[in-house]
TIKOL-11947 format. One line per field, with one value per residue (C-alpha): residue in three letters; x, y, z. Coordinates in steps of 0.5 Angstrom, whole numbers, plus 500, padded with zeros to 3 digits. Example, Ala and Ser with C-alpha at 12.3 -4.5 7.8 and 13.67 -1.06 7.14 Angstrom:
// TIKOL-11947
r	(ala	ser)
xx	(525	527)
yy	(491	498)
zz	(516	514)
This chain:
// TIKOL-11947
r	(unk	unk	unk	unk	unk	unk	unk	unk	unk	unk	unk	unk	unk	unk	unk	unk	unk	unk	unk	unk	unk	unk	unk	unk	unk	unk	unk	unk	unk	unk	unk	unk	unk	unk	unk	unk	unk	unk	unk	unk	unk	unk	unk	unk	unk	unk	unk	unk	unk	unk	unk	unk	unk	unk	unk	unk	unk	unk	unk	unk	unk	unk	unk	unk	unk	unk	unk	unk	unk	unk	unk	unk	unk	unk	unk	unk	unk	unk	unk	unk	unk	unk	unk	unk	unk	unk	unk	unk	unk	unk	unk	unk	unk	unk	unk	unk	unk	unk	unk	unk	unk	unk	unk	unk	unk	unk	unk	unk	unk	unk	unk	unk	unk	unk	unk	unk	unk	unk	unk	unk	unk	unk	unk	unk	unk	unk	unk	unk	unk	unk	unk	unk	unk	unk	unk	unk	unk	unk	unk	unk	unk	unk	unk	unk	unk	unk	unk	unk	unk	unk	unk	unk	unk	unk	unk	unk	unk	unk	unk	unk	unk	unk	unk	unk	unk	unk	unk	unk	unk	unk	unk	unk	unk	unk	unk	unk	unk	unk	unk	unk	unk	unk	unk	unk	unk	unk	unk	unk	unk	unk	unk	unk	unk	unk	unk	unk	unk	unk	unk	unk	unk	unk	unk	unk	unk	unk	unk	unk	unk	unk	unk	unk	unk	unk	unk	unk	unk	unk	unk	unk	unk	unk	unk	unk	unk	unk	unk	unk	unk	unk	unk	unk	unk	unk	unk	unk	unk	unk	unk)
xx	(152	157	160	155	149	151	152	147	142	145	143	136	135	137	131	124	126	126	119	115	109	112	117	111	108	113	116	109	103	104	107	101	096	099	100	093	090	094	091	084	085	082	085	081	082	083	088	085	084	092	092	088	091	097	095	094	098	104	100	100	107	107	102	104	112	114	108	106	113	116	111	112	120	121	116	119	126	123	120	126	131	135	133	135	142	144	142	146	152	156	152	148	139	139	144	141	134	138	141	134	130	134	132	125	126	129	125	120	122	125	117	115	118	117	111	110	114	110	103	108	107	100	099	098	102	109	107	109	113	117	119	112	111	119	114	109	114	118	114	109	115	118	110	109	116	115	107	110	115	109	104	110	110	103	104	105	107	109	102	099	101	096	091	093	096	089	086	091	091	084	085	091	087	081	082	085	079	075	078	078	071	068	073	072	078	078	080	087	087	088	095	092	089	094	098	093	093	101	101	095	098	105	102	097	102	096	098	104	104	097	101	104	098	097	106	105	099	104	109	105	103	110	111	105	107	114	112	108	113	118	113	111	117	120	126	125	118	114	116)
yy	(665	659	655	649	654	656	650	647	652	652	645	646	652	646	642	647	648	641	641	644	643	647	652	655	654	659	663	664	665	668	674	673	674	680	683	681	685	691	692	691	697	703	710	713	708	711	709	704	699	699	698	693	690	691	686	680	681	681	675	671	670	669	663	661	662	661	657	652	651	650	645	642	641	640	633	631	632	627	622	621	621	627	629	623	624	631	630	624	629	633	640	642	642	650	649	644	648	657	652	649	654	660	661	661	666	670	668	671	678	679	676	682	688	687	688	692	696	694	696	703	704	703	708	705	711	711	708	714	710	704	701	700	696	693	689	687	683	681	677	675	671	668	666	662	659	656	655	650	646	644	643	639	634	632	632	625	626	632	631	631	639	641	639	640	646	649	650	656	659	659	663	667	671	670	674	680	680	679	685	689	688	689	695	688	690	682	682	684	676	673	673	677	681	684	684	687	693	694	695	699	703	704	707	713	714	714	712	709	706	703	698	694	691	687	686	682	677	676	674	670	666	665	662	657	655	654	651	646	646	643	638	636	636	630	629	622	619	615	608)
zz	(499	501	494	497	496	489	487	489	487	480	481	483	477	472	475	475	468	466	470	464	469	474	470	467	474	475	471	466	470	474	470	465	471	474	466	464	471	470	464	466	470	468	465	472	476	483	489	492	485	484	491	490	483	486	492	487	482	489	491	485	485	492	492	483	483	491	494	489	486	493	495	489	488	495	495	488	492	496	493	488	494	493	500	502	499	501	509	509	506	510	509	514	513	513	507	504	504	503	495	494	496	494	487	486	493	489	482	486	488	480	479	483	481	473	476	480	474	468	473	473	466	466	469	477	482	484	492	498	503	498	505	507	500	501	508	505	499	504	510	503	501	508	509	502	503	510	508	502	506	511	505	503	509	507	500	498	490	486	482	489	491	484	490	497	495	494	501	502	495	496	503	500	495	498	503	500	495	502	504	499	497	506	508	514	519	520	514	516	521	514	511	505	508	511	505	502	509	507	501	501	506	502	496	499	505	510	518	516	524	523	519	524	525	518	519	527	523	518	523	527	521	519	526	524	519	521	527	523	516	523	524	518	513	512	508	505	503	509	509)
């Protein structure tokens, strides 16, 4: 990372931790939810149950730690005119956004690793294909960042983010639940279902190449939300 990105990341981390609501939703809530899910799995649970549990844990982090925090942080910085001041500096848009979003992204990856370790300690099997599991994490985080940037463009205040983020969170978690309960191939067309498919293949090691459609679906969602973020994102409040 460049010096500018590190400086922005350090400042952003301090700002995030000053906001108790954001700090709670980004740090404790995902971990507590993930721990609750892990401890609720019976000792006799099979691989499919653990795959569904791990999927929900990953989505909790991607939805709460990454997506909700990105939406809230970008909206708050815009309303405070902080984004406008940064944009008028010599730093590029890419440098600014990388600096602002890096703490959330790193926190998200750290939490996913911690929750996976907790689940293994509680009895979850090790993944048959760790690479496939990573492929469920990285696109999921990228998707959450793109969705957060897009949603922030349609969110007037940081408080309003509690409402504007609900539709995507419902789609994310609801599609994973639908996929695990129905087993419908159509569920893979939605982000939660696609991530669940990759997690199950990673844990079982069965037909890894069969996960390419799910990976393609995630890439398509990232591209779509990236386009929406580019169209909707604003550096300063509307007049």
